[in-house]
C-alpha positions in Angstrom: -48.5 -178.2 -54.7 -45.0 -178.0 -53.8 -43.9 -179.8 -57.1 -46.0 -177.5 -59.1 -44.2 -174.5 -57.6 -40.6 -176.3 -58.0 -41.7 -176.8 -61.6 -42.9 -172.9 -62.2 -39.6 -171.9 -60.4 -37.5 -174.2 -62.8 -39.3 -172.7 -65.6 -38.9 -169.2 -64.5 -35.1 -169.9 -64.3 -35.4 -171.0 -67.9 -37.0 -167.8 -68.4 -34.2 -165.7 -67.1 -31.6 -167.9 -68.8 -33.5 -167.1 -72.2 -34.2 -163.2 -71.4 -30.0 -163.3 -70.9 -29.6 -164.9 -74.3 -31.6 -162.0 -75.8 -29.7 -159.3 -73.9 -26.4 -161.0 -75.3 -28.1 -160.8 -78.7 -28.2 -157.1 -78.7 -24.8 -157.1 -76.9 -23.2 -158.9 -79.8 -25.0 -156.7 -82.4 -23.5 -153.7 -80.8 -20.1 -155.4 -80.7 -20.3 -156.5 -84.5 -22.0 -153.5 -86.2 -21.5 -150.0 -84.7 -24.7 -148.2 -84.4 -26.1 -144.5 -83.6 -27.3 -143.5 -80.2 -30.8 -143.6 -81.7 -30.5 -147.2 -82.9 -29.3 -148.2 -79.4 -32.2 -146.7 -77.5 -34.5 -148.4 -80.5 -32.8 -151.6 -79.6 -33.1 -151.1 -75.8 -37.1 -150.6 -76.0 -37.1 -153.5 -78.4 -35.5 -155.5 -75.8 -37.7 -154.8 -72.8 -40.7 -155.3 -75.1 -39.5 -158.9 -76.1 -38.3 -159.7 -72.4 -41.8 -158.3 -70.9 -43.6 -160.4 -73.9 -41.6 -163.6 -72.6 -42.4 -163.0 -69.0 -46.2 -162.3 -69.5 -46.6 -165.4 -72.0 -44.9 -167.3 -69.4 -47.0 -166.1 -66.5 -50.2 -166.7 -68.4 -49.5 -170.0 -69.7 -47.7 -171.8 -66.9 -49.2 -170.0 -63.7 -52.9 -168.9 -65.4 -51.8 -165.0 -64.8 -51.0 -165.2 -61.1 -47.9 -163.4 -59.9 -45.9 -165.2 -57.3 -42.7 -163.6 -55.9 -40.5 -167.2 -56.6 -41.2 -166.7 -60.2 -39.3 -163.3 -60.4 -36.5 -164.7 -58.2 -36.4 -167.4 -60.4 -35.9 -165.2 -63.5 -33.3 -163.2 -61.4 -31.6 -166.4 -60.7 -31.8 -167.8 -64.3 -30.4 -164.3 -65.5 -27.9 -164.3 -63.0 -26.6 -167.8 -63.6 -26.5 -167.0 -67.5 -24.5 -163.8 -66.8 -21.9 -165.6 -64.6 -21.1 -168.8 -66.4 -22.3 -168.6 -70.0 -22.4 -165.0 -71.4 -18.8 -164.3 -71.7 -18.1 -167.1 -73.7 -21.2 -166.6 -75.9 -20.2 -163.4 -76.8 -16.9 -164.3 -77.2 -17.7 -167.0 -79.8 -20.4 -165.2 -81.5 -18.3 -162.1 -82.2 -15.3 -164.4 -83.7 -17.6 -166.3 -85.7 -19.7 -163.4 -87.0 -16.2 -161.7 -87.7 -14.9 -164.7 -89.6 -18.3 -165.1 -91.5 -17.7 -161.4 -92.6 -14.1 -162.1 -93.8 -15.1 -165.3 -95.6 -18.0 -163.3 -97.3 -15.7 -160.3 -98.1 -13.3 -162.8 -99.8 -16.4 -164.1 -102.0 -17.7 -160.6 -102.6 -14.6 -158.7 -103.5 -14.2 -160.3 -107.1 -17.9 -159.1 -107.9 -16.7 -155.4 -106.5 -13.6 -155.4 -109.0 -15.9 -156.5 -111.5 -18.6 -154.0 -110.7 -16.2 -151.1 -110.5 -14.6 -151.9 -114.0 -17.9 -152.1 -115.6 -18.8 -148.9 -114.1 -15.5 -147.3 -115.4 -16.0 -148.9 -118.8 -19.8 -148.2 -119.2 -21.0 -145.5 -117.0 -18.3 -143.1 -117.3 -18.7 -142.3 -120.7 -22.4 -142.1 -120.4 -22.0 -139.7 -117.6 -19.5 -137.6 -119.3 -22.0 -137.3 -122.3 -24.9 -136.2 -120.3 -22.9 -133.7 -118.6 -21.6 -132.2 -121.6 -25.0 -132.3 -123.4 -26.7 -130.5 -120.4 -23.9 -128.3 -120.6 -24.3 -127.5 -124.3 -27.8 -127.2 -124.1 -27.9 -124.7 -121.3 -25.4 -122.4 -123.1 -27.4 -122.7 -126.6 -30.4 -121.7 -124.5 -28.8 -118.8 -122.8 -27.4 -117.7 -126.0 -30.7 -117.8 -127.7 -32.1 -115.9 -125.3 -29.6 -113.2 -125.3 -29.5 -113.2 -129.2 -33.6 -113.0 -129.0 -33.5 -110.3 -126.7 -30.7 -108.3 -128.6 -32.8 -108.5 -131.6 -35.9 -106.6 -130.0 -38.2 -108.6 -131.9 -40.7 -110.0 -129.0 -39.1 -107.4 -126.2 -41.1 -104.1 -127.2 -41.1 -101.7 -124.3 -44.5 -99.9 -124.2 
């Protein structure tokens, strides 16, 4: 009985550490990518849904759905241990790694951006110029045709 409760206590300490990791995942994403307030609210809701799902899963799988105070104390202790000893290191290492990856990827993507811009200037600018001028000329022609038609008074008889 006591061995089973000690086992459950350790399981829920691990749950607290997992929930701390999940919390840091969202903290890291906010440091790396700036998000709007609405996105932050949605991330917070998603965090609580996932944390609740982890807890419910563990409660049902490991303790047949029975709630015990020591399980919640284990989660709090696990989250506290994670936040105290691991969290700051995890965030620093992750943010630095992600920023380095962004720079490395940027170095590889830059030549493709330059090539794309050059192709866009060479190919799409003349095509865009033609479409704009053709549209202007068609509109001017239509307006002039309508004015001439109205001036000739052929179709616009007043009764």
